[in-house]
Structure formats: structure tokens, C-alpha cells
C-alpha positions in Angstrom: 0.0 0.0 0.0 1.4 3.4 -0.9 0.8 6.8 0.6 -1.7 9.2 -1.1 -0.6 10.8 -4.3 1.4 14.0 -3.9 2.1 13.2 -0.2 5.6 13.8 1.1 7.1 12.5 4.3 9.0 14.9 6.6 9.7 15.5 10.3 9.8 18.3 12.8 12.2 18.3 15.7 10.3 18.8 19.0 12.7 18.8 21.9 14.1 15.3 22.1 11.8 13.8 19.4 11.3 13.9 15.7 7.6 14.1 14.9 7.2 12.4 11.5 4.3 13.5 9.3 3.0 13.3 5.7 2.1 16.5 3.9 -0.1 16.5 0.9 -0.4 19.9 -0.9 -3.7 21.1 -2.2 -4.3 20.3 -5.9 -6.2 23.6 -6.2 -7.3 26.5 -4.0 -9.1 25.4 -0.8 -9.6 26.3 2.8 -7.5 26.0 5.9 -5.0 23.1 6.1 -6.1 20.0 8.0 -4.2 18.1 10.7 -5.1 14.5 11.2 -4.4 12.4 14.4 -4.6 8.6 14.2 -5.9 6.2 16.9 -3.9 4.1 19.2 -3.6 0.6 17.6 -4.1 2.5 14.3 -1.6 4.5 12.2 -1.2 7.2 9.7 -2.4 4.9 6.9 -5.9 5.1 8.5 -6.3 8.5 6.9 -5.3 7.6 3.3 -8.9 7.6 1.9 -9.8 10.7 3.8 -6.8 12.6 2.4 -7.7 11.5 -1.2 -11.3 12.8 -0.7 -10.0 16.3 0.1 -7.9 17.3 -2.9 -8.7 21.0 -2.4 -7.1 21.0 1.1 -3.5 20.8 2.3 -3.3 17.9 4.8 -0.9 16.9 7.5 -1.1 13.4 8.8 1.0 13.1 12.0 2.7 9.9 13.2 2.1 10.1 16.9 4.1 7.0 17.5 7.2 8.8 16.3 7.1 10.8 19.6 8.3 7.7 21.3 11.2 7.0 19.0 14.1 8.4 21.1 15.2 8.7 24.7 13.3 11.5 26.5 9.8 10.4 25.1 8.3 10.5 28.6 7.5 14.2 28.2 5.0 13.3 25.4 3.6 10.1 26.9 0.1 11.3 27.7 -2.8 12.7 25.8 -1.8 16.2 27.0 1.8 15.5 25.9 0.6 14.5 22.5 -1.5 17.7 22.2 1.4 19.9 23.2 3.5 18.2 20.5 0.8 18.8 17.9 0.8 22.5 19.0 4.5 22.7 18.6 4.2 21.1 15.2 1.6 23.7 14.1 3.9 26.5 15.4 6.9 25.1 13.6 5.0 25.0 10.3 3.4 28.3 10.9 -0.2 27.0 10.8 -1.9 30.0 12.2 -5.4 28.5 11.6 -6.2 24.9 10.7 -8.9 22.2 11.0 -8.2 19.3 13.3 -9.4 15.7 12.9 -8.7 13.0 15.6 -9.8 9.4 16.0 -9.9 7.7 19.4 -6.7 8.6 21.2 -6.1 11.2 18.5 -9.5 12.6 19.3 -8.7 12.9 23.0 -5.5 14.8 22.1 -7.6 16.9 19.7 -10.1 17.9 22.4 -7.4 19.0 24.8 -5.6 21.0 22.1 -8.8 22.7 20.9 -9.7 23.7 24.4 -6.4 25.7 24.6 -6.0 27.1 21.1 -9.0 29.4 21.0 -9.4 30.8 17.5 -6.7 28.7 15.8 -8.9 25.6 15.2 -11.4 26.4 12.4 -13.2 23.0 12.5 -12.9 20.0 14.8 -13.8 16.5 13.9 -13.8 13.9 16.7 -14.1 10.2 15.6 -14.8 7.2 17.9 -13.7 9.1 21.0 -15.0 10.7 24.2 -14.0 13.2 26.9 -12.9 10.2 29.1 -12.2 6.5 28.9 -14.5 5.7 31.8 -17.4 3.8 30.3 -15.7 2.2 27.3 -17.1 -1.2 26.5 -15.9 -3.9 28.9 -14.4 -6.2 26.2 -12.3 -3.3 24.9 -11.1 -2.3 28.3 -10.2 -5.9 29.1 -8.2 -6.1 25.8 -6.4 -2.9 26.6 -5.5 -4.2 30.1 -4.3 -7.4 28.6 -2.1 -5.5 26.2 -0.7 -3.4 29.0 0.0 -6.6 31.0 2.3 -7.9 28.3 0.1 -9.6 25.7 1.7 -7.6 22.9 2.9 -10.3 20.5 2.0 -9.9 16.8 -1.1 -12.1 17.0 -2.6 -10.1 19.9 -1.6 -6.8 18.2 -3.4 -7.9 15.1 -6.5 -8.6 17.1 -6.3 -5.1 18.7 -6.0 -3.4 15.3 -8.8 -5.5 13.8 -11.1 -4.6 16.7 -11.0 -1.0 15.4 -12.7 -2.0 12.2 -16.2 -3.3 11.5 -14.7 -4.8 8.3 -11.0 -5.4 7.4 -9.8 -4.0 4.0 -10.3 -6.4 1.1 -6.6 -6.1 0.5 -4.9 -8.2 3.2 -1.6 -6.4 2.6 -3.2 -3.1 3.5 -4.3 -4.5 6.9 -0.8 -5.9 7.4 0.6 -2.4 7.0 -1.6 -1.2 9.9 -0.3 -4.1 12.1 3.3 -3.4 11.1 3.0 0.2 12.2 1.6 -0.7 15.6 4.1 -3.6 16.1 7.0 -1.3 15.4 6.0 1.4 17.9 7.6 1.8 21.3 5.4 -0.3 23.5 6.5 1.5 26.7 5.5 4.8 25.1 2.2 3.5 23.9 1.4 2.0 27.3 2.3 5.2 29.2 -0.1 7.2 27.0 -2.9 4.7 27.6 -2.3 4.6 31.3 -2.4 8.3 31.5 -5.6 8.5 29.5 -7.4 6.2 32.0 -7.3 9.0 34.6 -8.1 11.9 32.3 -11.5 13.6 32.3 -11.8 16.4 29.7 -15.4 17.3 30.5 -14.5 20.5 32.5 -12.7 21.9 29.5 -15.1 21.0 26.7 -17.0 24.4 27.0 -13.7 26.1 26.1 -13.8 24.5 22.6 -15.1 27.3 20.3 -14.6 25.6 17.0 -17.6 24.1 15.2 -17.4 20.4 16.0 -18.5 17.2 14.4 -18.6 14.0 16.4 -18.7 10.8 14.4 -19.4 7.4 15.8 -19.7 4.0 14.1 -22.7 1.9 14.9 -20.6 -1.1 15.8 -17.8 0.8 17.6 -16.1 -1.8 19.8 -15.0 0.8 22.3 -17.1 3.9 22.5 -20.8 4.2 23.3 -23.5 6.7 22.5 -23.1 8.0 26.1 -19.6 9.2 25.2 -21.1 11.1 22.3 -23.7 12.6 24.5 -21.1 13.9 26.9 -19.3 15.6 24.1 -22.5 17.1 22.8 -23.4 18.4 26.2 -20.0 20.0 26.8 -19.0 21.5 23.4 -21.0 24.6 22.6 -21.2 24.3 18.8 -21.4 20.6 18.3 -23.3 18.1 16.1 -23.1 14.3 15.9 -23.6 11.6 13.3 -23.6 7.9 13.7 -22.6 5.8 10.6 -24.6 2.7 10.2 -22.5 -0.5 10.0 -19.2 1.2 10.8 -16.7 0.5 13.6 -14.4 2.5 15.8 -12.5 3.9 12.7 -15.1 4.5 10.1 -12.7 6.3 7.8 -11.2 2.9 7.2 -14.1 0.5 7.1 -16.9 2.9 5.8 -15.1 5.6 3.7 -18.1 6.0 1.3 -20.1 7.3 4.2 -17.4 8.9 6.2 -15.5 10.9 3.6 -18.4 12.9 2.1 -19.7 13.6 5.6 -16.4 15.0 6.9 -15.7 16.8 3.6 -19.0 18.6 3.7 -18.5 19.7 7.3 -14.9 20.9 6.8 -15.8 22.9 3.7 -18.9 24.4 5.3 
């Protein structure tokens, strides 16, 4: 599987770490650039079809795992650490105003960042996420706990990646690229971010998010519930929600024909 056409890989030095990202320039005039944050147990490739559906927009797909690539990663090993790294990335590339799209853990980091960057986030899209991990479905919490306890071999990692999707890609090699990316990440870094997220409650800062927000949930999300969506709707002032029938935790991968037009219309509104 190849990255989207016209995408180029690069990196920004953020303190001790090199934050790797893929940049796709707009093919014609469009709106503000878009920054995309992948889920834990997902990867940058999760956004390929979304990027292709937005040819008029400059896109930046960040590899959050790269923040755990070198000694000193502890500073970034939390949702807040991730969000501060994204802010530093935006500052380094002089993105004065941009849209932000985050799935799952990427959505947690996106909420935290949007609550602090008043006026810089033009549109916010939160996918398969919530203001807190409390209340995730029991089977998913059990799987996360097992992964943290050491069940992180390739077979278990494959099951974790597969659980994000209601349907795996028809191309088995595409799915293997997802698993490869997760398997190659720093497990200690990934685990520290997860453990920190368990104690995080962003509900108090949701009213600080001024950007128009779209919350997307898949009908068959293996982790998040409609109650998580309701908490986001109750806290974010300008917020709407949409549930995609037959989709999973990462509908941009398993249901792109429904997800991409929905998000494109929102971001371009």
C-alpha cells in the first residue's frame, strides 16, 4: 500500500523527538489546512482515503508513535503530551489556523488542544472518541488491560488493530501495513499514553472549545458508546453528531463511502 498521491514525508524536531508527518499539498485552491491524528492501535495509513477525498485542502497526517522513538519520550507520553507536541508542530510549520481531525486517542488529544487554542482551530472532527475513557465497552477495556500486561505479540496486536474496524480491508496487505506500524512502535511509550488516558477527564474543558465540532461514531464501535457522544454534545457549545450505520471505531477505514463525504462537507462548510 502506498501513501496518497502528492504526499511527502518529513519530520519536525520537537525537543528530544522527531515528529514524523506526511504532507499533501492542495491540488487547487481550498480552505485552511487539515491536521489528522490517528488512533492508538491504528496508524497514519488510516487517513489515506480521507486525504484522497480532500484534494482541495492541504493535509498533514501526524505519526504520533514517532514521539516515542528516542530517549526522552516520557514528556510526550500522555494525551496532553501529544496535544502539546501537535501545537509545537503547528507552530513550527506556521499553521496560524487549521482544522483538526482526531480518531480515538487522536480525538482525546484533539479535544485537549482545541480547548487551549481558542481561535486557531477552524473546524474540529472527533471520531470514535470521548471526553474520558471511563465507560468504554468492557471487552475493549479488558483487551487494553491485557495488552498493557504484556500480551503484545504480533497475533494479539493484530486482534487489537482488527477490533477498530467493522470490516477489514479487502486487500490483506493493507491490513498488514496497519499491524506493522503498531508492532514497530515503542510499547512503553504506547502504554504510558494509555495509562495516563485512563485517569483523564476532559469534560470540564469542553466548554472552552469554540470551533464548530462534528462528532462521528460508528454503529458497531467496539470501544465507545452513545453515552460518550452525549457527553461531548453536552459540553462543546457548537457541536453536532452523526452515527454511521454498520461502521466501527475507525469508520474512515471501514466505511469511507459514508465517512469521507460527511467530513468533507463539514470541513468545507
